[in-house]
KOLDRENLUM-353508 format. One record per residue: residue number from 1; x, y, z of N, C-alpha, C in turn. Coordinates in steps of 0.1 Angstrom, whole numbers, padded with zeros to 4 digits, always signed. Layout:
# residues N
   k   n_u   n_v   n_w  ca_u  ca_v  ca_w   c_u   c_v   c_w
 NUM     X     Y     Z     X     Y     Z     X     Y     Z
...
***
This chain:
# residues 115
   k   n_u   n_v   n_w  ca_u  ca_v  ca_w   c_u   c_v   c_w
   1 -0157 +0309 +0128 -0153 +0296 +0132 -0158 +0286 +0122
   2 -0148 +0278 +0117 -0152 +0268 +0106 -0158 +0256 +0113
   3 -0166 +0249 +0105 -0172 +0236 +0109 -0161 +0226 +0112
   4 -0150 +0225 +0103 -0139 +0216 +0106 -0133 +0218 +0119
   5 -0130 +0231 +0122 -0124 +0234 +0135 -0133 +0230 +0147
   6 -0146 +0233 +0146 -0155 +0229 +0156 -0155 +0214 +0158
   7 -0156 +0206 +0147 -0157 +0192 +0148 -0144 +0186 +0153
   8 -0133 +0190 +0148 -0120 +0184 +0152 -0117 +0188 +0167
   9 -0120 +0200 +0171 -0118 +0204 +0185 -0127 +0196 +0195
  10 -0139 +0194 +0191 -0148 +0187 +0200 -0144 +0172 +0201
  11 -0140 +0166 +0189 -0136 +0152 +0189 -0122 +0151 +0197
  12 -0113 +0160 +0195 -0101 +0160 +0203 -0103 +0161 +0218
  13 -0112 +0170 +0221 -0115 +0171 +0236 -0121 +0159 +0241
  14 -0130 +0153 +0234 -0137 +0140 +0238 -0127 +0129 +0240
  15 -0118 +0128 +0230 -0108 +0117 +0230 -0098 +0119 +0241
  16 -0093 +0131 +0244 -0084 +0134 +0255 -0092 +0132 +0268
  17 -0104 +0136 +0269 -0112 +0135 +0281 -0114 +0120 +0284
  18 -0117 +0112 +0274 -0118 +0098 +0276 -0105 +0092 +0281
  19 -0094 +0096 +0276 -0081 +0092 +0281 -0079 +0095 +0296
  20 -0084 +0107 +0300 -0083 +0112 +0314 -0091 +0103 +0323
  21 -0104 +0100 +0318 -0113 +0092 +0326 -0107 +0078 +0328
  22 -0100 +0072 +0318 -0094 +0059 +0319 -0083 +0059 +0330
  23 -0076 +0070 +0331 -0066 +0071 +0341 -0073 +0072 +0355
  24 -0083 +0080 +0356 -0090 +0082 +0369 -0097 +0069 +0374
  25 -0102 +0061 +0364 -0109 +0048 +0368 -0099 +0037 +0368
  26 -0086 +0040 +0366 -0076 +0030 +0366 -0078 +0018 +0357
  27 -0082 +0020 +0345 -0084 +0010 +0335 -0070 +0002 +0333
  28 -0071 -0011 +0336 -0059 -0019 +0336 -0050 -0017 +0323
  29 -0057 -0017 +0312 -0050 -0016 +0299 -0044 -0002 +0297
  30 -0047 +0008 +0306 -0040 +0021 +0305 -0030 +0022 +0316
  31 -0033 +0019 +0328 -0024 +0021 +0339 -0013 +0010 +0340
  32 -0015 -0002 +0335 -0004 -0012 +0335 +0008 -0007 +0327
  33 +0006 -0002 +0315 +0017 +0004 +0307 +0024 +0015 +0315
  34 +0016 +0024 +0321 +0023 +0035 +0329 +0032 +0029 +0340
  35 +0028 +0018 +0346 +0036 +0012 +0356 +0049 +0006 +0349
  36 +0046 -0001 +0338 +0057 -0007 +0330 +0068 +0004 +0326
  37 +0063 +0016 +0323 +0072 +0026 +0318 +0080 +0033 +0330
  38 +0075 +0029 +0342 +0082 +0035 +0354 +0076 +0048 +0359
  39 +0064 +0051 +0355 +0057 +0063 +0359 +0052 +0060 +0373
  40 +0056 +0068 +0383 +0052 +0065 +0397 +0036 +0066 +0398
  41 +0031 +0057 +0406 +0016 +0057 +0409 +0011 +0070 +0414
  42 +0019 +0077 +0422 +0015 +0090 +0428 +0013 +0101 +0417
  43 +0018 +0099 +0405 +0017 +0109 +0394 +0004 +0107 +0387
  44 -0002 +0095 +0387 -0013 +0092 +0379 -0025 +0101 +0380
  45 -0029 +0105 +0393 -0040 +0115 +0394 -0037 +0128 +0388
  46 -0024 +0132 +0389 -0020 +0145 +0383 -0020 +0144 +0368
  47 -0016 +0133 +0362 -0016 +0131 +0348 -0030 +0131 +0342
  48 -0039 +0124 +0350 -0053 +0124 +0346 -0059 +0138 +0346
  49 -0056 +0146 +0357 -0061 +0159 +0359 -0056 +0168 +0348
  50 -0043 +0167 +0344 -0037 +0175 +0333 -0045 +0172 +0320
  51 -0048 +0160 +0317 -0055 +0157 +0305 -0069 +0162 +0305
  52 -0076 +0160 +0317 -0090 +0166 +0318 -0090 +0181 +0317
  53 -0080 +0187 +0323 -0080 +0202 +0322 -0077 +0206 +0307
  54 -0069 +0199 +0300 -0066 +0202 +0286 -0078 +0200 +0278
  55 -0085 +0189 +0280 -0098 +0186 +0273 -0108 +0197 +0275
  56 -0110 +0201 +0287 -0119 +0212 +0291 -0114 +0225 +0284
  57 -0101 +0228 +0285 -0096 +0240 +0279 -0098 +0241 +0264
  58 -0098 +0229 +0257 -0101 +0229 +0242 -0115 +0234 +0240
  59 -0124 +0229 +0248 -0138 +0233 +0246 -0140 +0247 +0250
  60 -0134 +0252 +0261 -0136 +0266 +0264 -0130 +0275 +0253
  61 -0119 +0270 +0247 -0113 +0277 +0236 -0122 +0280 +0224
  62 -0133 +0272 +0223 -0142 +0275 +0212 -0148 +0289 +0214
  63 -0149 +0294 +0227 -0155 +0307 +0230 -0144 +0317 +0234
  64 -0133 +0312 +0240 -0122 +0321 +0244 -0110 +0315 +0238
  65 -0107 +0320 +0226 -0096 +0313 +0218 -0082 +0312 +0225
  66 -0079 +0322 +0233 -0066 +0321 +0240 -0065 +0309 +0249
  67 -0076 +0306 +0256 -0076 +0294 +0265 -0074 +0281 +0256
  68 -0081 +0281 +0245 -0079 +0269 +0236 -0065 +0267 +0232
  69 -0059 +0278 +0228 -0045 +0278 +0224 -0036 +0273 +0235
  70 -0038 +0278 +0247 -0030 +0274 +0258 -0032 +0260 +0262
  71 -0045 +0255 +0261 -0048 +0241 +0264 -0041 +0232 +0253
  72 -0042 +0236 +0241 -0036 +0228 +0230 -0021 +0227 +0232
  73 -0015 +0238 +0235 +0000 +0238 +0237 +0003 +0229 +0249
  74 -0004 +0230 +0259 -0002 +0222 +0271 -0004 +0207 +0267
  75 -0014 +0203 +0260 -0016 +0190 +0256 -0005 +0185 +0246
  76 +0000 +0193 +0237 +0011 +0189 +0229 +0023 +0186 +0237
  77 +0026 +0195 +0247 +0037 +0192 +0256 +0035 +0179 +0264
  78 +0023 +0177 +0268 +0020 +0165 +0276 +0022 +0152 +0268
  79 +0017 +0152 +0256 +0018 +0140 +0248 +0032 +0138 +0242
  80 +0039 +0149 +0240 +0053 +0148 +0236 +0061 +0142 +0248
  81 +0058 +0146 +0260 +0064 +0140 +0272 +0060 +0125 +0273
  82 +0048 +0122 +0269 +0044 +0107 +0269 +0052 +0099 +0259
  83 +0055 +0105 +0247 +0063 +0098 +0237 +0077 +0097 +0243
  84 +0083 +0107 +0249 +0096 +0106 +0254 +0097 +0095 +0265
  85 +0086 +0094 +0274 +0086 +0084 +0284 +0086 +0070 +0278
  86 +0078 +0068 +0268 +0077 +0055 +0261 +0091 +0052 +0255
  87 +0097 +0061 +0249 +0110 +0059 +0243 +0121 +0056 +0253
  88 +0120 +0063 +0264 +0130 +0061 +0275 +0128 +0047 +0281
  89 +0116 +0042 +0282 +0113 +0029 +0287 +0116 +0018 +0277
  90 +0119 +0022 +0265 +0123 +0013 +0254 +0111 +0004 +0249
  91 +0099 +0009 +0250 +0088 +0002 +0245 +0084 +0008 +0232
  92 +0093 +0007 +0222 +0091 +0014 +0209 +0078 +0010 +0202
  93 +0073 -0002 +0204 +0060 -0005 +0198 +0048 +0002 +0203
  94 +0050 +0009 +0215 +0039 +0017 +0221 +0040 +0032 +0217
  95 +0049 +0036 +0209 +0050 +0050 +0205 +0038 +0055 +0198
  96 +0031 +0047 +0190 +0019 +0052 +0183 +0008 +0056 +0192
  97 +0007 +0051 +0204 -0004 +0053 +0213 -0005 +0068 +0217
  98 +0005 +0074 +0222 +0004 +0088 +0225 +0003 +0097 +0213
  99 +0008 +0092 +0202 +0006 +0100 +0189 -0008 +0100 +0185
 100 -0016 +0090 +0188 -0030 +0090 +0184 -0038 +0100 +0192
 101 -0033 +0104 +0204 -0039 +0115 +0211 -0034 +0129 +0207
 102 -0021 +0129 +0203 -0015 +0141 +0199 -0020 +0146 +0186
 103 -0023 +0138 +0177 -0027 +0142 +0163 -0039 +0151 +0163
 104 -0050 +0147 +0169 -0062 +0156 +0168 -0060 +0169 +0176
 105 -0052 +0169 +0186 -0049 +0182 +0193 -0042 +0191 +0184
 106 -0032 +0186 +0177 -0024 +0194 +0167 -0033 +0199 +0156
 107 -0042 +0190 +0152 -0052 +0194 +0142 -0061 +0205 +0146
 108 -0066 +0204 +0159 -0074 +0215 +0164 -0066 +0228 +0165
 109 -0054 +0227 +0169 -0046 +0239 +0170 -0044 +0245 +0156
 110 -0041 +0237 +0147 -0038 +0242 +0133 -0051 +0248 +0127
 111 -0062 +0241 +0129 -0074 +0247 +0123 -0079 +0260 +0131
 112 -0075 +0260 +0143 -0078 +0272 +0151 -0071 +0285 +0146
 113 -0059 +0282 +0142 -0051 +0294 +0136 -0055 +0298 +0123
 114 -0061 +0289 +0115 -0066 +0292 +0102 -0080 +0297 +0102
 115 -0087 +0295 +0113 -0102 +0299 +0113 -0103 +0314 +0115
***
């Protein structure tokens, strides 16, 4: 396991876990856009749980690689769905926000395959 893989994976996990916590604590600057995009309020706990599980899976993947790969793929799908949601809501200026979460996850996956 390379140092780069370890650092990127831990940072990606922390970043996604932080995002999950913001949904759980209903940070206005996070949940207001969700409402604006038309995401039902009843989905918010599930979305936060998916992010938290993905973040935990990335960390577990440091010891059980298949779990990390599955978590990474799940998070890539999650944030791809987030980009699609933003585009469908026509908030084009918000597209970079889910991409900021997607990038380190993709980096962790890529480094995991080369490690």
